[in-house]
C-alpha positions as CSV (number, residue, x, y, z in Angstrom):
1,M,-61.6,-104.6,-11.4
2,R,-64.5,-106.9,-11.5
3,F,-64.4,-110.9,-12.0
4,E,-67.5,-112.2,-14.0
5,N,-68.5,-115.6,-15.3
6,Y,-71.1,-116.4,-17.4
7,K,-72.5,-119.1,-20.0
8,I,-73.1,-118.9,-24.0
9,N,-74.3,-121.8,-25.5
10,G,-73.2,-124.3,-22.3
11,L,-69.3,-122.7,-22.1
12,V,-68.6,-120.4,-19.4
13,K,-67.0,-117.4,-19.9
14,Y,-65.1,-115.3,-17.8
15,H,-64.8,-111.6,-17.9
16,F,-62.4,-108.7,-16.3
17,S,-63.6,-105.2,-16.1
18,L,-60.9,-102.7,-16.0
19,D,-63.7,-100.0,-15.5
20,T,-62.0,-98.5,-12.7
21,C,-58.7,-97.9,-14.3
22,Y,-60.5,-96.0,-17.5
23,N,-62.6,-93.5,-15.4
24,P,-61.7,-90.6,-15.8
25,G,-62.3,-89.3,-12.4
26,N,-60.4,-92.4,-10.6
27,F,-57.4,-91.7,-13.0
28,H,-57.5,-88.0,-12.3
29,T,-57.4,-88.9,-8.5
30,I,-55.0,-91.4,-9.0
31,L,-52.3,-88.9,-10.6
32,N,-53.0,-85.9,-8.1
33,M,-52.0,-88.4,-5.7
34,K,-48.8,-89.1,-7.1
35,L,-48.1,-85.6,-7.7
36,N,-49.2,-84.6,-4.1
37,A,-46.3,-87.5,-3.0
38,A,-43.7,-86.1,-4.9
39,I,-44.1,-82.5,-3.9
40,A,-43.8,-83.7,-0.3
41,F,-40.7,-86.1,-0.5
42,S,-39.4,-82.7,-2.6
43,V,-39.9,-81.1,0.2
44,L,-38.5,-83.2,3.0
45,A,-35.4,-83.9,0.4
46,V,-35.0,-79.9,1.1
47,V,-35.1,-79.8,4.4
48,A,-32.9,-82.6,4.9
49,F,-30.3,-80.5,3.0
50,A,-30.8,-77.3,5.1
51,V,-30.5,-79.4,8.7
52,V,-27.4,-81.0,7.0
53,A,-25.6,-77.7,6.4
54,L,-26.4,-76.1,8.9
55,A,-25.2,-79.1,11.0
56,A,-21.8,-79.0,9.6
57,P,-18.7,-77.0,10.9
58,A,-17.6,-73.7,9.2
59,A,-14.6,-74.1,6.8
60,P,-11.8,-72.5,8.9
61,V,-11.0,-68.7,7.3
62,T,-7.5,-68.4,5.7
63,P,-5.6,-65.1,5.8
64,S,-5.0,-63.9,2.7
65,T,-1.0,-62.8,2.6
66,T,-1.5,-60.4,-0.5
67,F,-2.7,-57.0,-0.4
68,A,-5.3,-55.4,-2.6
69,Y,-3.8,-52.0,-3.6
70,T,-5.6,-49.0,-4.9
71,S,-4.3,-46.6,-7.0
72,L,-3.5,-44.3,-4.3
73,T,-2.4,-44.3,-0.6
74,P,-5.9,-43.3,1.6
75,N,-3.2,-41.3,4.3
76,P,-4.2,-37.7,3.2
77,A,-1.5,-34.8,2.1
78,S,0.1,-32.7,4.5
79,K,-0.1,-29.2,2.9
80,A,2.2,-26.5,2.3
81,E,1.7,-24.7,5.4
82,N,1.9,-27.6,7.3
83,I,5.8,-27.2,8.7
84,F,7.5,-30.3,10.4
85,A,10.5,-29.6,12.4
86,R,13.5,-32.1,12.0
87,G,16.0,-32.6,14.6
88,G,20.0,-33.4,14.3
89,T,22.6,-31.2,12.5
90,N,22.0,-30.3,9.0
91,D,22.4,-28.0,5.8
92,C,18.7,-27.5,5.6
93,S,15.8,-25.8,8.0
94,D,12.4,-27.1,8.8
95,S,11.0,-28.7,5.7
96,T,6.5,-29.0,4.0
97,F,5.3,-32.8,3.4
98,D,3.2,-33.5,0.6
99,N,1.6,-37.5,0.8
100,Q,2.9,-39.0,-2.5
101,T,2.7,-42.9,-1.4
102,S,0.9,-44.8,-4.2
103,E,1.4,-48.5,-5.8
104,S,4.1,-47.5,-7.3
105,S,6.0,-46.0,-4.7
106,P,9.4,-47.5,-3.5
107,L,9.6,-50.0,-0.8
108,V,9.9,-48.9,2.9
109,T,12.7,-51.3,3.6
110,D,14.7,-49.8,0.7
111,C,14.2,-46.4,1.8
112,L,15.7,-47.2,5.1
113,K,18.8,-48.6,3.5
114,I,19.8,-45.3,2.5
115,V,19.0,-44.2,6.1
116,S,21.6,-46.7,7.4
117,N,23.7,-46.0,4.5
118,I,24.6,-42.6,5.0
119,A,24.4,-42.6,8.8
120,G,28.6,-42.1,8.2
121,G,27.8,-38.8,7.3
122,G,28.3,-36.3,4.2
123,T,27.6,-33.0,2.2
124,W,26.1,-33.1,-1.4
125,I,26.9,-30.0,-3.1
126,V,24.4,-29.2,-5.8
127,K,23.7,-27.0,-9.0
128,P,21.0,-25.2,-9.6
129,Y,18.7,-25.4,-12.1
130,A,18.2,-29.5,-12.4
131,Q,16.9,-32.3,-10.4
132,H,19.7,-34.2,-8.8
133,R,19.6,-37.2,-7.8
134,L,21.3,-37.9,-4.9
135,V,21.0,-41.2,-3.2
136,Q,19.6,-44.5,-3.8
137,F,19.0,-47.8,-3.1
138,G,17.0,-50.6,-4.9
139,T,13.4,-49.0,-5.4
140,C,14.2,-45.8,-3.2
141,A,15.6,-43.1,-4.6
142,F,16.1,-39.2,-3.0
143,G,16.7,-36.3,-4.9
144,V,16.4,-32.0,-5.1
145,Q,16.0,-29.6,-7.3
146,T,17.4,-26.1,-7.1
147,G,16.9,-22.7,-8.6
148,L,12.9,-22.4,-8.0
149,E,13.5,-18.8,-7.3
150,G,15.4,-17.9,-10.0
151,S,18.8,-18.2,-7.8
152,W,21.9,-19.4,-9.7
153,H,23.5,-20.7,-6.5
154,A,24.6,-23.8,-5.9
155,I,23.1,-25.5,-2.3
156,K,24.4,-27.7,0.7
157,V,22.4,-30.8,1.6
158,G,23.4,-32.6,4.7
159,N,23.1,-36.5,5.2
160,A,21.0,-35.5,8.1
161,D,18.7,-33.5,5.8
162,I,18.0,-36.9,3.9
163,S,17.9,-38.6,6.5
164,D,15.5,-36.8,8.4
165,L,13.2,-36.4,5.5
166,I,13.5,-40.0,4.8
167,N,12.2,-41.1,8.2
168,A,9.7,-38.3,8.8
169,S,8.4,-39.3,5.3
170,I,8.0,-43.1,6.8
171,D,6.2,-42.1,9.9
172,K,3.8,-40.3,8.3
173,F,2.8,-41.5,5.1
174,Q,3.9,-45.3,4.6
175,W,1.6,-47.7,3.5
176,Y,1.2,-51.3,3.0
177,G,4.8,-51.2,3.3
178,K,5.4,-48.2,0.2
179,V,6.4,-44.9,0.7
180,G,6.5,-41.6,-1.4
181,A,7.0,-37.9,-0.7
182,K,7.8,-34.4,-1.7
183,G,8.2,-30.9,0.2
184,D,9.7,-27.8,-0.3
185,M,13.1,-26.8,2.7
186,P,15.5,-23.7,2.9
187,C,18.9,-24.9,2.2
188,Q,22.5,-23.4,2.5
189,K,24.1,-21.5,-0.5
190,V,27.7,-22.4,-1.2
191,T,28.4,-18.7,-0.7
192,T,26.2,-16.7,2.0
193,G,22.5,-17.5,3.2
194,N,19.3,-19.6,2.3
195,Q,17.9,-20.8,-0.6
196,R,14.1,-22.9,-1.3
197,V,14.6,-26.6,-2.8
198,R,12.5,-29.3,-3.8
199,W,13.1,-32.9,-2.6
200,G,11.0,-35.4,-3.2
201,I,11.4,-39.8,-2.4
202,Y,10.3,-41.7,-5.6
203,H,10.6,-44.7,-7.4
204,T,14.0,-45.4,-9.2
């Protein structure tokens, strides 16, 4: 900006010149300076935020009290040729075990309650050609199916058979507090000899 004075007809005139403001070169220079200052301020703000974020203590991690179930248990299934020897006095012999555990299986606690409920003894006489639910508690049931080989004979299943099968299934297949299993075993006929029986632990 320039300040000038001059005389016209004996009068002093004052004149302000704004050449600098209207000079295109100066205008672009000022604009570039402002843009550079804005960019520098933005960079400093980002750096300051990053420093504060890194210095802040991490929030504590609260463990989840729920489980994310998948459709099937990750435990492997026992093949039919895998025989699991059971102890105690019973009416049936060694059994196969096949894993059936999933998110819809009964609760382990309910199945263990069956074991305690029948601990006093007992024998079940099971008629052929049908699936029979022998015991249940809460979500857990134990049943057998007879007549698999065309036999019309009734069979016997003892309380020790049921308890051993439930306990062994829990040891082998429990998953997130649930268990499911099935298998085949020979059981005594009411008359003489043995007959193959299919058993299962399933949801009521």
